[in-house]
N, C-alpha and C positions, 0 to 999 in steps of 0.2 A: 503494499500499499504506499502511497504515494506519501510524504510527509510535507511537500511544498509543491503546488504548482502554480506557474505564470503562465498565463493566457493569451497570447496578442497583445502583449501590456504598450502603452505607449506614453509616455510623459510629455510635459511643454510646462515653459515658463514662461508669461506673459504672451500669451498667444503664440508661442515658437515652438515646436516640438525639438527634443535633442535628445528622443531613441526611444525608438519604434520598432516594434514587431518582434518583442519578446517573448517566447514561447520553450517552457522548458520543465522538465520537472527532477522533481529529487527524493531517492527513497532515504531508508534511515540508516543512517551508517554512512550517508555518501561524502566524497571531500572535495568541493566545488570551487576553482577558483577562476576570478571575475578578471579578464585581463583585458587590455586595450591601451590606447596613449590619452593623454593627458584631454579632456573635455569629452571624451567616449561614453563618456553616461552609466560610467561606475557608480561613483557615488551618490547617483538619481539614483538607479535600484534599487541600492541599497537603503536610502529614504524609501522609499519605496516600500521595501518589504517591514519595514518597521512601522510604517502607517505613519512616514511625516511629510509622506508626498502621495494624494492623490492620483490616481492614476486617468489618462484624457480617455484613453479607452483599454480594454481588456481588464481583468481580475488576478486577484490571488486566492489560489486555494491555500490552507492549512490542512492536513489530514493526520493520520496520528493521535489524537487526541491532543492537538497542539493548539495552543492559545495563543494570540499575538504576545500575549501581554507575560509569556513563558521565551523570549525570546532573548541569550544572552548577547551582549552588544561589546566589541572593543573598539570605539570609538579612535580614528587619530588625534593623537593629543596636540595641544596646544601649548604655548609657553605657561602662560595663567594655570593652566589642568597638570601638570607639570611641576608647579609653583603651588601644590592644594596646602593648605596649611592641616592634614589629619593627619595620626594612625595609620601604618598598614592596613592595623585590626579593622578601625571606622573604616577605612574605601571599601574592604571586603567585605565587611558585614553589610554595606549598604547595598550591595549587591540581593539581599533581602530585601527590597525597599517594596517590590509589587506583591508580596508575600503576606505583606501585614493587610490588607482590607481595612478592616473598621479597629484593628486592633491599633494600640498607639504604641507598644514598645515591640522592639525583638523579641521572642520566646526562648527556651531552649534549642528547639530546632532549628531555628538560624544562627542562633550561633551554636550550634555542631557544622553544620552546610559549612558554615565560615570557617572553623578548624578543620573541617574534612579538605576544603581546599586548598589553603593555606599551605598544610602538609602534600596536598600531592602535586602543590607548584615549587617544591623545597625552599619555602621561605619563611621556615618556623622562627630563626635568629631573626628574623626582620621583621614579625610580628608588631614589637611594641616602640619602633623606629616610626622618625618621621616621613609621612612620602616624600616631601621636596626632598627631604636628604639622599634616596638613592641614587644609585644609578641608572642609565635609561633602559636599561638589559631587565633590572629586578623593580622598577616600575612598570614594565610588560607585563612579570610572570604577576604581580599584584592587580594589577587590572586584568587579566587572563583570572585569576584566581574568582575577582569580584562576577565579572562575567558567567561563570559555572556557577556562582550562588544564586543566578536569575534563570537557569535551565537546567536541564536533565535530558534536551531532544535536540538543541540547534542553535549555533554559535553564526553569530554575524562580525567579524573581522574588519576591520577598515583601513589598510595597509600596517599591519603589525609591529615589521621590522623598520620601518623608516626612521633611519638618524642611528640604527644600531650599527657595534663594529661585527666583525665578520662573526666570532666565536657567541655575541650574546644572539646574530640573527639565525644562526646554527641551533642553537640551546633553544632561543623559541619554537622554531617550527617542529624540532623533534618535540619537544612539548605537547605543541596542539595536535600531533601526527597520532599520537599517545593516545589523547582525551579522545579525537576519532574512532581509534580501534580499539582503546580497553572498553570505552564507556559506548561504544556505537554512539555519538553523537554527531550529529551533521552538520559538518561545516562547509559555510560560504566566507572564502576570502577576497577580497580585494587586494590583487597584487600588483607590480611593475616589471615583476622579476619573473617572466616568462619560464626562464632555466630552471629556477625552485619549483613555479609553476605545476611543468609537469613531473617534478619528479616527483611530489607529495601527493599533491592532487588524482584522485579516482577520474573526476570532470572537468572541462574545463570550458569557461563560456568567454568568446568574446567578442566583445561589443566595438562599435565603429558610430555611433548614434543612431545602429541598429546592431542586431545581430546576426554577425557574420561567421560563429561557429556554435554550435553545441552536440558535445561527446565525450565519449573518452578520454584520458591522455594519451594512450595510445593512439586513437584514431585522430589526434589533432596533430600530436608528431609526424603523421604522413599527410599531413596537407601541406598546401602551397604555402597559404596562410602561415603555416609555422614555423615554417622555413625561411619564409620573408624575416619574420620576427628573432627568429633564432640565429638567422644569421648567413644561415644557407648548409648548417648543420644537424645534426642532431643529439639531441639529450639523454 
C-alpha cells in the first residue's frame, strides 16, 4: 500500500506556474531523493507535502494510516536557527509538539521518545549542551532526532548536509540510511548531490519545473538525464 501518492501536481506563485506534472507514489520504506537545478521546484514540492503550499492542480494522498501532522521535517537551517538558545534536550523534545493535543505539558511517553532518539543519533553526551554551541554536524544530528520524534513513518529532509564537512556529511547520510532500513521509515530528501542520491536512495525524482524522471535509482543511472548530470559517468 502506498504511503504517499502525488497525482498530477502543479504549483505556482502569483499566477505563474513553477512546477507541474508531478506524479509519483512511494511505499513504506522507500527512500526518495529529489534532485534538480536551483529553482527547479524542489523546495516548492516539499512545502506542498507539508501542507504549507496548496497545489494549483492535482492532489496529495497519504496512506498506511499516515496523517499530515505525523511527518518529521528537517528544514534547511538559517543562521538564526543555528544560534537558537536552547538545550539539545529541549530542541529534540520539541519534536513531540504535535502529539500534545489538548495537553499543556509533555508526558512520560514524549520524554521517552526524545531520550530514545537522542540515543539513536549518538548524541547522549550533548543532551545538556546549548544547541548554538554545537558543530554543524552535531546540530544536524539533533534536528534529525527532533524530526524522528514527530514521526514513525515519513521523514522530509531539505538539503540536510549543506555546509557540512565531508566526514560529517558521510556520517549523516549513514544515519539517515540506517533510520530508513532499520525502522522502515520512508525518506524524502532534497539534494544537490546527485552522486550521493543514486548511492543511498531507492528512488529518484528529477525536477526541472516539471517532472523529468521518476523511478528507481538503478533505472535513473541508465538514463541520459543522469549521464548528463553525473558528468558522463556512472556512480
